[in-house]
Phi, psi and omega in degrees: 000125178287170179294326177295320174293321175300317184289329177291324179288319177299317173304315179294317178295323181292314179299318176297329177294326178297332175273304184217086187295312184294318182294321177298315175297314182301306181297316178300312178299315180293326180295317182290316185289330184269347182081013177298316182237108182281105182279155182297159181313311189289355179255006182291349173298336179287002180304334182301329185292340179274356175300129180309323178296316183293314179302318187293312181293317177297322180296310184298310180300319177294320172302311181295325177296313183300320180287313182300326188285348182266350186257124180308134174075323176299326175303318180292322173298316178299316173298317182295322180297321185269012180300333180258322184298312180297315173301317178295322176296315180298318180291320180290325176292319177298316181298324182288334187281328187272144184305121181295350179277356183242083186307323186294316182285338174293316178295320173300312180299318180297316184291311177298318181295316176298314181292324180292316179298314186297318181296315182296313176307310181299317174304310182298311185295324178293312183297319184294321180296325181286325175294328184287343177290339176284143191289339179263148186275346188296317184298328185292316177297320182292316177296319181297315177303312179297329176295316186295317179295317181298316185302314187288314179297311181295322177294321174298317180292323183294316185286330183274337189221096183305323178297311179292334179298315182298319181291316181305309180303318182292318180294314178294327181291318175302309178303322176292314183295318179300313176305311181299311184297314187294311181291328177301310179298319180297319182288324173297316174304316178302312183292320182295318174296322175303316180290336185272352180288148178298138179088358179287143178289000000 
């Protein structure tokens, strides 16, 4: 596996961590422990994810995140709490994927992994805040479930196919940036209209 494929895999895992950190760790660890996904030699450092304690903590976190993400506004509170945790987790996962014998690429992977996880987290949090503005709770559950399915499917594809991993990373990054920009503009328009209303301070 070349450095481009490794960086693509690191980017995909980091971006997915920005959506579902605990689920990403849990699925990767279970895949390694069960032998579902035979990872290349340079990824054997990720064996720590198959540790029963790590799987237990990740499983508990994944369940809490799954439930919290389905409740209107509780999901935004959960996202706010994880604004630091997800980027750090994504950066550490990216760091573990890249060859430890090459410090330069490790630094690159750590920085890009953290940035990618933060971008995905910010895009997710922005989109969910916009969805929470709708009066009905159904859209929240639908969007959250779509994120669950997408995370599992894209993670499996990224681990199984390094070339697809690079494409997935690029697409997810573009989607995250678009979400941030679109929601940011919508918020600015909302505040501008609020200020322009008669009687507004």
